N, C-alpha and C positions, 0 to 999 in steps of 0.2 A: 285300692286307690285308682282313680280314673287317670288314664294317661294324659299328661299335660305337656304342651310345647315348652322347649327350652332353647337357649341360644347355643347349646352344644358345649359350653364350658368357658370359652374365652379365656381370660386371665383369672377366673374365679374358681375353677375346678381343675383337679388333676386326675387324669386317667390312671387308675391303679390296677384294673383288670380289663383286658380286651379280648373279646371273642367275636370275630366276624361282624365287626362294627357295633356290637353291644358293648357297653362300657360301664363298669363300676367306677364312679368318680368320687373323689374326696374333696370336700370343701377346702379351698386354699386359705381362706380367711375365716376367722371366728373359730367355731368348734371343730377341731380336727377329727372328732369322732362322728361327724355327720357325713353320710354317704348317700349316693343315689344311683339308680340303674337307669341308663338311657338305651333306647333302641337305635337302629340305623337311621331312623327319621328324626333323631334327637328328641323323641318323646320320653318324658320321665315316666317310668313304669312303677317305681317304688322309691321311697327315701327312708332312711333310718340308719340302723347299725350295719356294719360291714357284713356280718354273717347273714343278715336278712337279705341284703342285696345279692350276695353270692348265691344264696339258696334260690332266689327268684331267677337269677341268671341261669342256673343249672336246669331250671324248667324250660327256659327259652332256647338255650344252646348247650348241648353236652360238651364236656371238656374236649379240647382238640388234642391231636397228637401230631404236631407238625414236624416234617423233616427239616425244612429250611424256612426260617422266619426272617423277613426283612423288616426291621424297625425303622420307621420314618419319623424324623424329628425336625420341627420347624425352628425358626430363629427367634431372636430376642424381640419381644413386643408383638409377635405374630401369633396366629392360631393355626391349627391343623388344616384349615381351609387353604392356606398358602401352599400346602404340599399336596393338594387334591389332584392336580393334573399328573404329577409324577407318580403318585400312588396308583392312579388309574392305569397308567402305562405299565407299572409293575404287575398289576393284576392281569392285564391283557397278555403279558408274557409268561403267565403261569406262576408267579411268585405269590406267596401268602404275605401280604404287606399290612403291617399294623401301623397306621398313622396315629401317633400318640400325641394327645394334647397335654401340655404342661404349663403351669403358670409362670412363664419365664421372667416376668417382672416382679414376682411376689416371693421368690425363694432363691436360695443360693444354688450354685452349680452342684454342690454335693447333694443337696436335697433333690434336685432334678434327677441326678444319677441314681440315687436311691429309689426314686419312683420308677424309673425305667427298668432297673434291675428287678424290681418286684413284678413288673409286667412279664419280663422274660422268664423269671422263675415259675410264675403261675402257668405259663404256656409250655414250658419245658421242651423247647425244640431241640433237635439233635444238633443243628447248626443255626447260627444267627449272623446276619449282616446288618449294616446300617446305611441308610441314605439320609443325609442331613443337610440343613442349610444354616450357615452362619453359626450362631451360638450352639445350635444342635450338634455341630461337629465337636465342639468342646465338651458338651455333655456326653456324647458317645465315647470320647477319650476317657472321661472320668468313669464311665461304666466299665470300659475295658481294663481300667487300672485296678479294679477289684477282682481278685482271682476266685473268690468262693463259689460263685455261680458257674464258673467254667469247668467245674468238676463233672457236670452232667451235660453242658452245652458247649459246643466248640465255636468260638468266634471265627467267622469266615472272611468277610471283606467289608471295607468301609469306603463309601462314596461321600465326599464332603464338598458341598457347593459353597464357595466363598467363605471359608472359615477364617476367623482371626487367629490363626494357629499360634502366632507369637504374641498375642494380645492386640489391642486396638489403639493405634495412635489417635484416632478420631475420638474414642472414648476418653483417652487421657486429656485431650484438649478441652473436653466439656465436663469432666467429672466433678469439678468444684462448683458447678452451677446447680441451683436448687431444682431447676426444671429437670435436669438430667437425673438427679438422685430420685426425684419423685416419680418420674415416668418410667425409668428403666431399672430402678431398684438395685438390689444387691448384686445380681448377676452382671448388670452393666458396670457397677463399680469394680467387680472382679476382672472384667475384661480390660479395665484401665490399669490394672496392676500387673504383677508378674504371675503368669499362669504356671503354677507348680503342679502341673498335671502331666504324667508321662505321655510321650508320644506313642501312637499305636504301633504294635509289632506285627499286625496282620497286613496283608496287601491293601494298600490305600490308594485311591484315586482322588485327587483334589482338582476341582474345576473352578477357576478364577474368572471374574468378570473384568473386562477391559473397556475403556471408552476413549473416544476421540483419537483413534489410530495409535493408541499406546501412550497418549499424553495424560490421560486421566481427567477426572472431573473436579476432585476435591482439593482446594488449595491448602488444606491442612495436612495433606498426605504427600509423601515423597514418591515420585515416579508414577507409574500407571496405577489406576484404581477403578473401582466400580461405583464410586461416589461415597462409599462407606468404608470399604476394606481395600487396602492396596494389594496389588498382585504379590509383592514381596512378603507381605504379612501372611499370605495364605500358605506359604511353603513351610515344610517341615525340615528339620535338620537331618532326619533319618530318611532312608530310601523310600520313594513313593513315585507314583505316576502323576503328571501334572499337565493340565490342559487349560488354555486361555481362550475364552470366547468373548465376542462382542456383546456386552450386556451390562445393565445396571444391576446393582446389588439385589434389589427386591425380586427380580425375575430371572436370575441366572439359572435357577433350577427348572425353568420352563423352556429354555432354549433348545430347539430340536436337536442340534448337533451334540449338545451336552447330554441330553437325555439318552440319545442313541449310544453314546460312549459309555454312559453309566450302566445301561442295561447289558451291553456287551461285557463290561468289566465284571459285573455280578455273575454272569453266566460262565465266566472263565474258570 
């Protein structure tokens, strides 16, 4: 097959295997048995069955044996491109960072977590940390709630930028609209309900966005907010570190002070 350009996945493909920016991706809509292998330039090298794609991947990149893997997860309605800057910074600091694309508007939180666990299990790192934005932090919590993969991999640390830790009041205000249901899908609906997902038990740093000197932006939210998630909603009931930075929701993971704190936390 001739290598052909792709858009990288967007909301249509799920990364199920990751090795040094080569990705085996599963189609999120239609036939779930259809896979493809893309290279770091987002060129499709082969498409077909899972085993065919993995066999070709083994020719391109041998299996890795990572000591510490950092899984990077974007937010609802975003793509892995949104986490490109922080992933680059992680690499510059010597971390093996897997920026995972998942179809956040096309599947449930449980399905996202299942996908991410599969990526971790294939890489089989000795330790794993998470750097997440918004919904990605909830997906990481769902991953951590499943103990089976932790028999061989030790969860290390979680950095969560602007997570709706207690659910989203903004989502609850909009959940009955057809546009919300159509655009943000099942995961958006879940954020509007009660999040029955255990809080993390590993060291956790939460970084919240603030606007207008603590007055917030969104009239649908109480107190300070980043336009989408209130500062209060980011907090956990369990012990964790918490940092507030001046930022809107979409870009809090790019704020220099936030990134510096995240890197220092992961190295701790």
